Each structure stands twice: as C-alpha cells, then as structure tokens.
C-alpha positions as CSV (number, residue, x, y, z in Angstrom):
1,M,39.4,-113.4,118.2
2,A,39.4,-110.2,116.8
3,A,36.4,-109.1,115.3
4,H,36.2,-108.7,111.5
5,T,36.3,-105.2,110.3
6,A,35.7,-103.8,107.0
7,D,36.7,-100.6,105.4
8,T,33.5,-98.6,105.0
9,G,35.2,-95.9,103.0
10,V,33.7,-93.3,105.2
11,G,36.5,-93.0,107.8
12,F,34.8,-94.9,110.7
13,P,35.1,-98.6,111.6
14,A,32.6,-101.2,110.5
15,T,32.2,-102.2,114.1
16,F,32.1,-100.1,117.3
17,P,31.4,-100.8,120.9
18,G,27.7,-101.3,121.6
19,A,25.8,-99.5,124.2
20,S,24.7,-102.7,125.9
21,G,27.3,-105.0,127.5
22,G,29.7,-103.8,125.0
23,A,28.0,-105.8,122.2
24,A,29.0,-104.7,118.8
25,V,26.4,-103.0,116.6
26,T,26.9,-103.4,112.9
27,H,26.8,-100.5,110.5
28,A,23.6,-101.8,108.9
29,D,21.8,-101.9,112.3
30,A,22.8,-98.3,112.9
31,V,21.5,-97.2,109.6
32,L,18.3,-99.1,110.2
33,R,17.8,-97.6,113.6
34,A,18.5,-94.1,112.3
35,S,16.0,-94.7,109.5
36,E,13.4,-95.9,112.0
37,E,14.0,-92.8,114.1
38,R,13.6,-90.5,111.2
39,L,10.5,-92.4,110.2
40,R,9.1,-92.1,113.8
41,V,9.8,-88.4,113.9
42,A,8.3,-87.9,110.4
43,E,5.2,-90.0,111.4
44,E,4.7,-87.9,114.6
45,R,5.0,-84.7,112.6
46,F,2.6,-86.0,110.1
47,R,0.2,-87.2,112.8
48,A,0.4,-83.8,114.5
49,L,-0.4,-82.1,111.2
50,V,-3.3,-84.5,110.4
51,E,-4.8,-84.1,113.8
52,Q,-4.8,-80.3,113.5
53,L,-6.7,-80.3,110.3
54,P,-10.4,-79.4,110.4
55,L,-11.4,-82.8,109.0
56,V,-11.2,-86.5,109.6
57,V,-8.5,-88.4,107.8
58,Y,-9.1,-92.2,107.5
59,V,-7.6,-95.3,105.9
60,D,-9.8,-98.3,105.4
61,A,-8.7,-101.7,104.3
62,I,-10.4,-103.0,101.2
63,D,-11.8,-106.3,102.7
64,D,-15.1,-107.8,103.3
65,E,-15.7,-105.6,106.4
66,S,-13.9,-102.4,105.2
67,S,-11.8,-102.6,108.4
68,N,-10.7,-99.2,109.7
69,I,-6.9,-99.0,109.7
70,Y,-6.7,-95.4,110.9
71,S,-9.0,-92.5,111.7
72,S,-7.9,-89.2,113.1
73,P,-9.4,-88.2,116.5
74,Q,-11.4,-85.3,115.0
75,V,-14.1,-87.9,114.4
76,E,-15.3,-87.4,118.0
77,A,-15.7,-83.7,117.7
78,M,-17.5,-84.1,114.4
79,L,-19.9,-86.9,115.3
80,G,-19.6,-87.4,119.0
81,Y,-18.3,-91.0,118.9
82,P,-15.0,-91.7,120.7
83,L,-12.1,-92.8,118.4
84,D,-11.9,-96.3,120.0
85,E,-15.6,-96.9,119.4
86,W,-15.4,-95.7,115.9
87,K,-12.5,-98.2,115.2
88,R,-13.9,-101.0,117.2
89,D,-17.6,-101.1,116.0
90,R,-17.3,-102.1,112.4
91,E,-21.1,-101.5,111.7
92,L,-21.2,-98.1,113.2
93,F,-20.5,-96.2,109.9
94,V,-23.3,-98.0,108.1
95,R,-25.7,-97.5,111.0
96,I,-25.3,-93.7,111.2
97,L,-25.7,-93.2,107.5
98,H,-28.8,-91.1,106.8
99,P,-31.6,-93.5,105.6
100,E,-32.2,-91.4,102.5
101,D,-28.4,-91.5,101.6
102,R,-27.5,-95.1,102.7
103,E,-27.8,-96.9,99.4
104,T,-26.1,-94.2,97.4
105,V,-23.1,-94.1,99.8
106,L,-22.6,-97.9,100.0
107,D,-22.8,-98.2,96.3
108,A,-20.2,-95.4,95.9
109,H,-17.9,-97.3,98.4
110,R,-18.3,-100.5,96.5
111,R,-17.2,-98.8,93.3
112,A,-14.3,-97.2,95.2
113,H,-13.1,-100.7,96.3
114,E,-12.8,-101.6,92.6
115,G,-10.4,-98.6,92.0
116,D,-12.8,-95.8,91.0
117,G,-12.0,-93.5,94.0
118,L,-14.7,-91.6,95.9
119,S,-16.1,-88.1,95.9
120,L,-19.6,-87.3,97.2
121,E,-21.6,-85.5,99.9
122,Y,-24.0,-87.2,102.2
123,R,-25.5,-87.1,105.7
124,L,-24.5,-88.8,108.9
125,I,-26.4,-88.9,112.2
126,A,-24.3,-87.8,115.1
127,R,-24.5,-89.3,118.6
128,D,-26.8,-86.4,119.7
129,G,-29.2,-87.0,116.8
130,S,-28.2,-84.0,114.8
131,V,-27.6,-84.3,111.1
132,V,-24.0,-83.7,109.8
133,W,-23.3,-83.2,106.2
134,V,-19.9,-84.5,105.1
135,H,-17.8,-84.3,102.0
136,D,-16.1,-87.7,101.5
137,E,-13.1,-87.6,99.2
138,A,-10.8,-90.7,98.9
139,R,-8.5,-92.5,96.5
140,T,-7.8,-96.2,96.1
141,I,-4.3,-97.5,97.2
142,L,-2.9,-100.4,95.2
143,G,-0.8,-103.2,96.5
144,P,2.4,-104.6,94.9
145,S,0.4,-106.7,92.6
146,G,-1.7,-103.8,91.4
147,V,-4.8,-105.0,93.4
148,P,-6.6,-102.3,95.5
149,V,-5.7,-102.9,99.2
150,A,-6.9,-99.7,101.0
151,L,-9.0,-96.6,100.7
152,Q,-7.4,-93.4,101.9
153,G,-9.4,-90.2,102.3
154,Y,-11.0,-87.6,104.5
155,L,-14.4,-86.5,105.8
156,L,-15.0,-82.7,105.8
157,D,-17.9,-81.3,107.8
158,V,-19.9,-79.2,105.2
159,T,-23.1,-78.7,107.3
160,E,-22.8,-74.9,107.4
161,K,-22.2,-74.8,103.7
162,R,-25.2,-77.0,103.0
163,E,-27.4,-75.0,105.4
164,A,-26.3,-71.8,103.7
165,E,-27.2,-73.3,100.3
166,E,-30.5,-74.4,101.6
167,R,-31.2,-70.9,102.9
168,L,-30.4,-69.5,99.6
169,R,-32.5,-72.1,97.9
170,H,-35.4,-71.3,100.2
171,Q,-35.0,-67.6,99.6
172,A,-35.0,-68.2,95.8
173,F,-38.2,-70.1,96.0
174,H,-40.1,-68.6,99.0
175,D,-41.5,-65.2,99.8
176,P,-39.4,-63.7,102.6
177,L,-42.3,-61.9,104.2
178,T,-44.8,-64.8,104.6
179,G,-42.5,-67.8,104.1
180,L,-44.9,-69.1,101.5
181,P,-43.7,-70.5,98.1
182,N,-43.2,-67.7,95.5
183,R,-44.3,-67.7,91.9
184,A,-41.4,-69.8,90.6
185,L,-41.9,-72.6,93.1
186,F,-45.7,-72.4,92.8
187,K,-45.4,-72.8,89.0
188,Q,-43.1,-75.7,89.5
189,R,-45.6,-77.3,91.9
190,V,-48.4,-76.9,89.3
191,E,-46.2,-78.5,86.6
192,E,-45.5,-81.5,88.9
193,A,-49.2,-81.8,89.8
194,I,-50.2,-81.8,86.2
195,A,-47.5,-84.5,85.4
196,R,-48.9,-86.7,88.3
197,S,-52.4,-86.3,86.9
198,G,-51.3,-87.6,83.6
199,P,-52.9,-87.5,80.1
200,G,-56.7,-87.7,80.4
201,G,-56.5,-87.2,84.2
202,P,-58.6,-84.7,86.2
203,G,-55.9,-82.0,85.9
204,V,-55.5,-79.4,88.6
205,A,-57.3,-76.3,89.9
206,V,-55.6,-73.0,90.5
207,L,-57.0,-70.1,92.6
208,I,-55.6,-66.6,92.2
209,L,-56.4,-64.1,95.0
210,D,-55.9,-60.4,94.7
211,I,-56.5,-58.3,97.8
212,D,-59.0,-55.6,97.1
213,D,-57.9,-52.0,97.3
214,F,-54.6,-52.9,98.9
215,K,-52.8,-49.8,97.6
216,T,-55.2,-47.8,99.7
217,V,-54.1,-49.7,102.8
218,N,-50.4,-49.3,101.8
219,D,-50.7,-45.5,101.2
220,R,-52.8,-44.9,104.3
221,F,-50.8,-47.0,106.9
222,G,-47.4,-47.3,105.3
223,H,-45.4,-50.3,104.1
224,M,-44.6,-51.8,107.5
225,D,-48.2,-52.0,108.6
226,A,-49.3,-53.1,105.1
227,D,-46.7,-55.9,105.2
228,A,-48.3,-57.0,108.5
229,V,-51.6,-57.3,106.7
230,L,-50.0,-59.4,104.0
231,Y,-48.4,-61.7,106.6
232,D,-51.8,-62.0,108.3
233,V,-53.5,-62.9,105.1
234,G,-50.9,-65.6,104.4
235,S,-51.3,-67.0,107.9
236,R,-55.1,-67.1,107.5
237,L,-54.9,-68.9,104.2
238,R,-52.5,-71.6,105.6
239,V,-54.9,-72.2,108.5
240,A,-58.1,-72.2,106.3
241,L,-56.9,-74.5,103.5
242,P,-56.0,-78.2,104.0
243,P,-52.4,-79.3,104.0
244,T,-52.8,-80.9,100.6
245,V,-53.4,-77.4,99.1
246,T,-50.2,-75.5,98.2
247,V,-50.6,-71.8,99.1
248,A,-48.2,-69.2,97.6
249,R,-47.6,-65.5,97.4
250,I,-47.0,-64.8,93.8
251,G,-47.0,-61.0,93.8
252,G,-47.2,-57.9,95.9
253,D,-50.8,-58.3,97.0
254,E,-51.5,-61.5,95.1
255,F,-51.7,-65.0,96.5
256,A,-52.4,-68.4,94.8
257,A,-53.5,-71.9,95.8
258,L,-53.1,-75.2,94.0
259,V,-55.8,-77.9,94.4
260,E,-54.8,-81.4,93.4
261,S,-57.5,-84.0,93.8
262,D,-59.8,-86.4,91.9
263,D,-62.3,-83.5,91.7
264,P,-60.2,-80.4,91.5
265,G,-63.1,-78.2,90.3
266,G,-65.4,-79.1,93.2
267,D,-62.6,-78.9,95.8
268,A,-61.4,-75.6,94.4
269,G,-64.9,-74.2,94.9
270,K,-64.8,-75.3,98.5
271,A,-61.3,-73.7,98.9
272,A,-62.6,-70.4,97.4
273,G,-65.4,-70.4,100.0
274,A,-62.9,-71.1,102.8
275,V,-60.7,-68.2,101.6
276,C,-63.5,-65.7,101.7
277,E,-64.6,-67.0,105.1
278,A,-61.0,-66.8,106.5
279,L,-60.8,-63.1,105.5
280,R,-64.1,-62.1,106.9
281,A,-62.8,-61.2,110.4
282,P,-61.4,-57.7,110.7
283,T,-57.7,-56.9,111.1
284,Q,-56.3,-54.4,113.6
285,M,-54.1,-51.8,112.0
286,A,-52.5,-48.9,113.9
287,G,-55.5,-49.0,116.3
288,V,-58.0,-49.0,113.4
289,E,-60.2,-52.0,112.6
290,I,-60.1,-52.7,108.9
291,F,-61.7,-55.3,106.8
292,V,-59.6,-57.0,104.1
293,T,-61.4,-58.7,101.1
294,A,-60.1,-60.5,98.1
295,S,-61.2,-61.1,94.6
296,V,-60.7,-64.8,93.7
297,G,-60.4,-66.4,90.3
298,V,-60.7,-70.2,89.9
299,A,-59.8,-72.3,86.9
300,T,-59.0,-75.9,86.1
301,G,-56.8,-77.4,83.4
302,D,-53.9,-79.6,82.4
303,D,-51.6,-77.0,81.0
304,V,-49.6,-74.6,83.2
305,D,-49.8,-71.4,81.3
306,G,-53.4,-71.9,80.3
307,V,-54.6,-72.5,83.8
308,F,-52.8,-69.5,85.1
309,R,-54.2,-67.3,82.4
310,R,-57.8,-68.5,82.9
311,A,-57.6,-68.1,86.7
312,D,-56.3,-64.5,86.1
313,L,-59.2,-63.7,83.8
314,A,-61.7,-65.1,86.4
315,M,-60.0,-63.0,89.1
316,Y,-60.3,-59.8,87.1
317,R,-64.0,-60.6,86.4
318,A,-64.5,-60.9,90.2
319,K,-63.0,-57.4,90.6
320,A,-65.2,-56.1,87.8
321,N,-68.3,-57.6,89.4
322,G,-67.7,-55.6,92.6
323,K,-64.8,-57.4,94.4
324,A,-64.9,-59.5,97.6
325,Q,-66.1,-62.6,95.7
326,S,-64.9,-65.6,93.7
327,V,-65.6,-66.3,90.0
328,V,-65.0,-69.6,88.2
329,Y,-63.6,-69.3,84.7
330,D,-65.8,-70.0,81.7
331,R,-65.3,-69.4,78.0
332,S,-67.2,-66.2,78.0
333,L,-64.3,-64.5,79.8
334,D,-62.1,-65.1,76.8
335,D,-64.7,-63.3,74.7
336,A,-64.7,-60.5,77.2
337,V,-60.9,-60.0,76.9
338,G,-61.2,-59.9,73.1
339,E,-64.0,-57.4,73.4
340,R,-61.9,-55.3,75.8
341,L,-58.9,-55.2,73.4
342,A,-61.2,-54.3,70.5
343,L,-62.8,-51.5,72.5
344,L,-59.4,-50.1,73.5
345,G,-58.4,-50.0,69.8
346,E,-61.6,-48.2,68.9
347,L,-61.2,-45.8,71.8
348,R,-57.8,-44.8,70.5
349,R,-59.2,-44.2,67.0
350,A,-62.3,-42.4,68.3
351,R,-62.9,-38.8,67.1
352,V,-63.6,-37.0,70.4
353,E,-65.7,-34.1,69.2
354,E,-67.8,-36.3,67.0
355,E,-68.3,-39.5,69.0
356,F,-68.4,-38.3,72.7
357,V,-71.1,-36.3,74.3
358,L,-71.9,-35.1,77.8
359,H,-75.1,-35.8,79.6
360,Y,-76.1,-33.8,82.8
361,Q,-77.7,-35.0,86.0
362,P,-79.3,-32.3,88.0
363,V,-78.2,-31.5,91.6
364,V,-81.3,-30.6,93.5
365,D,-82.0,-28.6,96.7
366,L,-83.8,-31.2,98.7
367,Q,-85.8,-28.6,100.6
368,T,-87.1,-26.5,97.7
369,G,-86.8,-28.9,94.7
370,A,-84.9,-26.3,92.7
371,V,-82.0,-27.3,90.4
372,V,-78.8,-25.8,91.8
373,G,-76.2,-27.6,89.9
374,A,-75.4,-30.2,87.2
375,E,-72.9,-33.1,87.1
376,A,-71.3,-33.6,83.7
377,L,-71.3,-37.3,82.8
378,L,-69.4,-38.7,79.7
379,R,-71.1,-40.8,77.1
380,W,-69.6,-42.5,74.0
381,A,-71.9,-42.4,71.0
382,H,-70.1,-45.2,69.1
383,P,-70.7,-45.1,65.3
384,T,-71.6,-48.8,65.2
385,R,-72.2,-49.9,68.8
386,G,-74.5,-47.1,69.7
387,I,-74.2,-45.6,73.2
388,V,-71.4,-47.3,75.1
389,A,-71.9,-47.3,78.9
390,P,-69.2,-45.5,80.9
391,N,-68.5,-48.6,83.0
392,D,-67.4,-50.3,79.7
393,F,-65.0,-47.7,78.5
394,V,-63.9,-45.3,81.3
395,P,-61.8,-48.0,83.1
396,I,-60.1,-48.8,79.8
397,A,-59.4,-45.1,79.2
398,E,-58.0,-44.8,82.8
399,E,-55.7,-47.7,82.4
400,S,-54.4,-46.7,79.0
401,G,-53.9,-43.0,79.9
402,L,-56.5,-41.9,77.3
403,I,-58.5,-40.4,80.1
404,V,-56.1,-37.4,80.3
405,P,-56.9,-35.9,76.9
406,L,-60.5,-37.1,77.2
407,G,-60.9,-35.5,80.7
408,C,-59.5,-32.2,79.4
409,W,-62.2,-32.2,76.7
410,V,-64.9,-33.0,79.2
411,L,-63.7,-30.1,81.4
412,Q,-63.8,-27.6,78.6
413,E,-67.1,-28.8,77.1
414,A,-68.8,-28.7,80.5
415,C,-67.7,-25.2,81.2
416,N,-68.8,-24.1,77.7
417,Q,-72.2,-25.6,78.3
418,L,-72.7,-23.9,81.6
419,A,-71.7,-20.6,80.1
420,A,-74.3,-21.2,77.3
421,W,-77.0,-22.0,79.8
422,R,-76.3,-18.9,81.9
423,A,-76.5,-16.8,78.8
424,S,-79.9,-18.2,77.6
425,E,-81.6,-19.4,80.8
426,P,-82.3,-17.1,83.7
427,A,-82.6,-20.1,86.0
428,A,-79.1,-21.1,85.2
429,R,-77.4,-17.9,86.3
430,A,-76.6,-19.3,89.8
431,L,-76.0,-22.9,88.6
432,H,-72.6,-24.6,89.3
433,M,-71.1,-27.4,87.2
434,S,-69.6,-30.5,88.7
435,V,-66.9,-32.4,86.8
436,N,-65.3,-35.7,87.8
437,V,-61.5,-35.8,87.9
438,S,-59.6,-39.1,87.4
439,A,-56.4,-40.1,89.2
440,R,-54.4,-39.7,86.0
441,Q,-55.6,-36.1,85.5
442,L,-54.7,-35.2,89.1
443,Q,-51.2,-36.6,88.6
444,A,-50.6,-34.5,85.5
445,T,-48.6,-31.4,86.2
446,A,-50.5,-29.3,83.7
447,F,-53.9,-30.0,85.2
448,V,-54.2,-26.7,87.2
449,D,-53.4,-24.7,84.0
450,E,-56.0,-26.8,82.1
451,V,-58.7,-25.8,84.6
452,R,-57.7,-22.2,84.5
453,A,-57.8,-22.3,80.7
454,A,-61.2,-24.0,80.5
455,L,-62.7,-21.3,82.8
456,A,-61.1,-18.5,80.9
457,T,-62.3,-19.8,77.5
458,A,-65.9,-20.2,78.8
459,G,-65.8,-16.9,80.6
460,L,-66.8,-18.4,84.0
461,E,-65.7,-17.4,87.5
462,P,-63.9,-20.2,89.3
463,Q,-66.7,-20.6,91.9
464,A,-68.9,-21.9,89.1
465,L,-66.9,-25.1,88.8
466,V,-66.9,-28.0,91.3
467,L,-64.3,-30.8,90.9
468,E,-65.3,-34.1,92.2
469,I,-62.3,-36.2,93.3
470,T,-62.4,-39.8,94.6
471,E,-60.3,-41.0,97.4
472,A,-58.5,-43.4,95.0
473,A,-57.4,-40.5,92.9
474,V,-55.7,-38.9,95.9
475,V,-54.0,-41.8,97.7
476,H,-51.6,-42.6,94.8
477,D,-49.5,-39.6,95.9
478,P,-51.1,-37.7,98.8
479,A,-48.3,-35.1,99.0
480,S,-48.5,-34.1,95.3
481,A,-52.3,-34.3,95.4
482,A,-52.4,-31.9,98.4
483,E,-50.3,-29.4,96.5
484,M,-52.5,-29.6,93.5
485,L,-55.7,-29.3,95.4
486,A,-54.3,-26.3,97.4
487,A,-53.6,-24.5,94.1
488,L,-57.1,-25.2,92.8
489,R,-58.7,-24.1,96.1
490,S,-56.7,-20.8,96.0
491,M,-58.0,-20.3,92.5
492,G,-61.6,-20.5,94.0
493,V,-62.7,-23.8,92.4
494,G,-64.9,-25.9,94.6
495,L,-63.5,-29.3,95.7
496,V,-65.7,-32.3,96.8
497,L,-64.5,-35.7,98.0
498,D,-66.5,-38.1,95.9
499,D,-67.9,-41.5,97.0
500,F,-67.3,-40.8,100.7
501,G,-67.7,-43.8,102.9
502,T,-66.2,-46.4,100.6
503,G,-62.5,-46.2,101.5
504,Y,-60.0,-46.5,104.3
505,S,-58.7,-43.0,104.8
506,S,-61.4,-40.5,104.0
507,L,-61.5,-39.1,107.5
508,A,-57.8,-38.2,107.4
509,M,-58.2,-36.7,104.0
510,L,-61.1,-34.5,105.0
511,D,-59.0,-33.1,107.8
512,A,-55.8,-32.7,105.8
513,L,-56.9,-31.7,102.3
514,P,-58.8,-28.5,101.3
515,F,-62.2,-30.0,100.4
516,D,-65.3,-27.8,100.5
517,G,-67.7,-30.7,100.6
518,M,-68.2,-34.5,100.4
519,K,-70.5,-36.7,98.4
520,L,-72.4,-39.4,100.2
521,D,-72.0,-42.5,98.1
522,R,-75.0,-44.2,96.6
523,T,-74.2,-47.4,98.6
524,S,-74.6,-45.5,101.8
525,V,-77.9,-44.0,100.6
526,M,-79.1,-47.5,99.7
527,R,-78.7,-48.4,103.4
528,I,-81.7,-46.2,104.1
529,G,-84.4,-48.9,103.8
530,D,-88.1,-48.4,103.3
531,S,-89.0,-49.8,106.8
532,G,-86.8,-47.9,109.2
533,G,-84.8,-44.7,109.7
534,A,-81.3,-44.0,108.5
535,V,-78.8,-46.4,109.6
536,P,-76.2,-45.1,112.2
537,L,-73.4,-45.0,109.5
538,V,-75.4,-42.5,107.4
539,R,-76.3,-40.4,110.4
540,A,-72.6,-40.4,111.5
541,I,-71.4,-39.2,108.1
542,V,-73.9,-36.4,108.1
543,D,-72.9,-35.3,111.6
544,L,-69.2,-35.5,110.6
545,G,-69.8,-33.2,107.6
546,R,-71.7,-30.7,109.7
547,A,-68.9,-30.8,112.4
548,L,-66.3,-30.1,109.7
549,G,-68.3,-27.3,108.1
550,L,-68.6,-29.2,104.8
551,S,-71.5,-29.1,102.3
552,L,-73.0,-32.5,101.8
553,V,-74.5,-34.0,98.6
554,A,-76.3,-37.4,98.6
555,E,-76.2,-39.3,95.3
556,G,-78.3,-42.3,94.2
557,I,-81.6,-41.1,95.7
558,E,-84.3,-43.3,94.3
559,S,-87.2,-43.5,96.7
560,E,-89.5,-41.1,98.6
561,H,-88.4,-42.7,101.9
562,Q,-84.7,-42.0,101.2
563,L,-85.6,-38.4,100.3
564,A,-87.6,-37.9,103.5
565,E,-84.9,-39.4,105.7
566,L,-82.1,-37.3,104.1
567,R,-84.3,-34.2,104.6
568,R,-84.8,-35.1,108.2
569,L,-81.1,-35.5,108.7
570,G,-80.5,-32.0,107.3
571,V,-78.8,-33.0,104.0
572,R,-79.4,-30.0,101.7
573,E,-78.5,-31.3,98.2
574,G,-78.9,-34.5,96.3
575,Q,-79.2,-36.3,93.0
576,G,-80.6,-39.5,91.7
577,F,-83.2,-41.2,89.5
578,R,-85.9,-40.0,92.0
579,F,-85.5,-36.6,90.3
580,A,-84.0,-37.3,86.8
581,R,-81.6,-39.5,85.0
582,P,-78.6,-38.0,83.2
583,L,-80.0,-35.8,80.4
584,P,-78.6,-34.4,77.1
585,A,-78.1,-30.7,77.2
586,S,-81.5,-30.0,75.5
587,G,-83.4,-32.1,78.1
588,F,-81.6,-30.4,81.0
589,E,-82.6,-27.0,79.6
590,E,-86.3,-28.0,79.7
591,L,-85.8,-29.1,83.3
592,L,-84.4,-25.6,84.1
593,R,-87.4,-23.9,82.6
594,E,-89.7,-25.9,84.8
595,G,-87.9,-24.5,87.9
596,V,-88.6,-27.5,90.2
597,V,-87.8,-31.1,89.4
598,P,-90.5,-33.7,89.6
599,G,-90.4,-36.0,92.6
600,C,-89.1,-33.3,95.0
601,A,-92.0,-31.1,96.2
602,P,-90.8,-28.1,98.2
603,V,-90.9,-28.5,102.0
604,R,-93.4,-26.1,103.5
605,G,-91.6,-22.9,104.6
606,A,-88.4,-23.6,102.5
607,A,-86.8,-20.7,100.6
608,G,-87.5,-20.3,96.9
609,G,-85.3,-22.5,94.6
610,R,-83.7,-19.6,92.7
611,R,-83.1,-17.5,95.8
612,H,-81.4,-20.5,97.5
613,A,-79.3,-21.1,94.4
614,R,-78.0,-17.6,94.7
615,E,-77.2,-18.2,98.3
616,Q,-75.3,-21.4,97.4
617,L,-73.1,-19.5,94.8
618,S,-72.3,-16.7,97.3
619,R,-71.4,-19.3,100.0
620,A,-69.2,-21.2,97.6
621,S,-67.1,-18.1,96.9
622,R,-66.2,-17.7,100.6
623,P,-63.4,-19.7,102.2
624,V,-64.7,-22.2,104.8
625,E,-63.2,-22.4,108.3
626,R,-63.2,-26.0,109.3
627,P,-62.9,-27.0,113.0
628,K,-60.5,-29.8,113.8
629,V,-61.8,-33.2,115.1
C-alpha cells in the first residue's frame, strides 16, 4: 500500500525515505527536529555567551526551597564553591550570607517571590573565608496563569568598587598622616555621644590639644620631619588613652579627644594628665633630641558647638598661662574673651601719641655698675583703665597687625629720647638704645627704611641703636629675615638675638644670621639658685657666646647670688629688678646722674663706668669676625 502523500505546496513530497530502515519521516517531524536543532545551537551560543560574562547568571524556582534551576559556572571563581555543590546544597546560599546582611537579603528575596523583583548589594562569605560584595539584580518570571514561577537574575562581584568607596569614605573622614578621625568625623562622634547621653544625662567631655611652638619645629626641620613628629604624637595619644576615648587630628598641629562616660569631667581630667605624661619623653628629630609639649583645653557639655568653643577657650588659656599644661573651662574664660575683644576695639581707637608712653630699663655693666644702655619698653596709659600691662595688649596688637604702626612709633620715640639724653646728660653720650622688634615688623618690606628714617630724624649714628629680635620673629621666613638683617647690619645697627635658650633653632641662627650678641633669657638666669653655682646650661650658653665672639646680656637678674655667678662666668652686661625696674624718662635721667646703679657695686679693679661705656660704643661700631662651630 502506497503511502499517503499530500501536496505541501512547496515542491517536495509529504513523505520521503527515512534514514533508519527506510522508515518514512513526516514533514512535521522534520520541522520539529530542525527547530530543536536550531534551539540547541542557540542555547549553546547563549550558554557560551553567559559563561563568558564576568558575573554569575542564575535561575531559581519560586518554591518553598528556592530550588536552583540554573547557575553559570563563574560561581566557583567568585566564591570558591564548585557548581555541583552550589546546585546540590540548597542551604548553602543562606549559610554564606554575611550575618549582618542575612535578614535584609532574605526579606528582599521573599518580596521578589511575590513579583517585586530584586536589586540590592550585600556580602557573601567565600569558601576561603574572604568577604565578597555582590550586586544582585533579578526579575520575576510569571507562568501561564500569571503566577510567579521563577527568579532570573545575576550576581556581579562589586568587592573592588566597595573597597574603593570605603577607601574614599575613610579618606573623607580620616587624617591621611596619622590615620586618626578628622574634624568632620570627630564632630559626628561627639553628636552621637551627646545623643546617647540623652536629655539630663552627664553629657560628654572634649579635650583639644595644640602642640606648643610647632611652627618652629616645622621651619627648623622641614615638613617631612615635622610630619613625623605629628605621627608620633598621634601614636602616643592612641597608646596613652583608653580605647573608649576617640582620638582625632582636627587641624595642622591640633588634636582632640572625646570622653564619654558617667563622669566625663573626672575622666577627662585623667585623660589630660595621661596626654601630658605621654608627651613627656623626648623625640629624635634629624639627630637632635627635642621635647614636644601641648596646651590642653578641657570642657564638658551637651551641645556640640558649645563644648567645642569652651574647650578651645580653655586651650588658649593654657597657652597664655605658659603652655605645656591643661586648663579646664570655667565661666571666667568667657569674660576674658569679651575683655579681649573690648581691648582690641579700644586699641584700634587709641591715640598713639597721647595714650602710649615708653619706659626704660637700664642695661648695666656688671663689673663697674655703670649704665651703658637702655631698653625701651612700651606702656599703654589707658584713659579709663590706667596703665595696661604689655602682656595684656602687645599679643593683641601682634595678632591684629596694629603692632606695625605702633612699633614704628616706638622706634622713632626711643631714638628721639636717646638723642635728647645725649644732648643734656654727659653720662648718656656713649649710651645705646635697645628696641624690641616684632615678627610683623620684620616681615614688612619698609622696615629697613623706617629704621634709617628714625636714626636720621633723631640725628643718631646707627651704632647707637640695638634691635632685639626673638627667634620666633625670624623663623616665619628665615630667608627673608636673613636678607633684612644683613641690610640692617651693613647699616651699622646692632642686632641681638633675644630670649636665647627658649627655642629649637637658636644655634643654627647664631651661625647663619648676622647677630652681634645674644640675650640670656630670664628663665635661664632663674636657674641660678641661691644654694649652688650656675647650672651647666647657663655655663654652656656663656661659653658658646664667647666662642662665637658675641656680646652677652643677661636679663631678669634679681638676686645678689645671680649677679655674683654671672660675674664669675664673665657675663659683662645685664638688667633686671636687682638694679632697677623700667622707669619713665625722667626717672632714667636721675639714674644717669647718679652714675652707678644701686645693687651693683663695682668689682675691685674694674674700669670706670663711663670709660667702659665709651669702649662699648667703639666696639659696637666695628664688624665682628665670628669663628664657625
């Protein structure tokens, strides 16, 4: 029986010999097989494409166990689990969810099973224990009846992106040098601590630490070595303070600490003591042993801005009190700030020639008792406050810049007074005048011209003027200062390094800058006690000055014993309350007429006071050759 055929309309029979045993294959079977082949090829191409993607493609059934229908083999490279284990172990996915993310992820999957889809990032624990961040993106597949039957999506490894974000986040909230929290993060921690304390709670305590004279360290040793000091300070604070205390670097040379406890005030006091103790040991810097100290302000409170402000006020009071100490805020500090602002306003409005006056402290030949010089010291005769102490207004004038015009007036007035004394008092003809120069004045380009003009107006030779310059005034810009001092020295003006022995870099300055002399600081003179000889430091400073060919003046001499020791060490000139306090011009004139100051009887065999004064003036006019050390 012939087989039934049908016209297919496409030019080939409806039946044709089969490949197996000659069995006939219908047209429908051929179409089906061709479709299956095309599907197989397309599936292989799709699978090859999927398995080359840098992610894991998955299909999970929406059933009670979220059975895995398909996962691409990249899962092993991502998480370390073979594909067969990943598909076989139905609890594996739940087990390797990071504990902190587990509930969030499972809840998101439950919502996805209801048709919401899925898009979130979370952590998985790989076989080797490492943490892998993944981005999970999936959509819900609906069955014929519109019911969700599967979840189709992918897992993308975003660990590097997350780590980069974390690094950026860390950099945004941490100091790159010390690794400590920065100001923004510290403030956030304070806010959080205050919130935990709650209304009526104990609040928190904040310590603000400012390294004393750090700019001197920076200028002397350079930024890299100074950064090493900051790193060392940060490390010491971390070790010295308990883990419950947040330590931060909130500025260039400023650190802070947050104390959160039931007794923040008491614990903050202990923390401040620990900080000072931690900084007590010296630091090695470029082969030099230096001591770093800090001024610490402590305040408690339950408002962020307020506690910061109060701690700042306490820190500045610690600096004003002499540095290297801690101060706890009290209400009087607010009064002091108001007083400072009021004084600044009055200083701006002050009439210089009417309200300011110079007093003069004699510089004495320690061997003869003769007055050989005078140091001009500024006083403010306030119309309502009376005499305002220099310590109360000079720092304000320095910070505000008012010291520049005020210093110019002092320079001219002192020169005029010396010229007047020389004209009327024979004992003053060899006298020199010492004037203090501020950092702001030394930075002014017109300063050399101002000095030249003051001398010319008073009719004085340059050798009659001695400018006293502190180390702090020079270190701001050593190169510019050296140029300025060289110009003054070539003019013939005397230059003295003031307050020698209180800074980091005086030795280098004495060797590099054209100083004629140095002034032994009163704190060094005070080391000479009443029961023993001069301490080694004072002796070393005197020997150094002698080796460099520098004249030496000791200030702050108050006792007979200090005078005797300085004489024994060979110090030629000095000043202090032992001889006279700073005097108005009329009082200084009376002292000149007496010839020898009280409290400084001439040493037997010493040259006469006026004769030695003439020798001093002659020596000051000659350049000094200084040996190198």
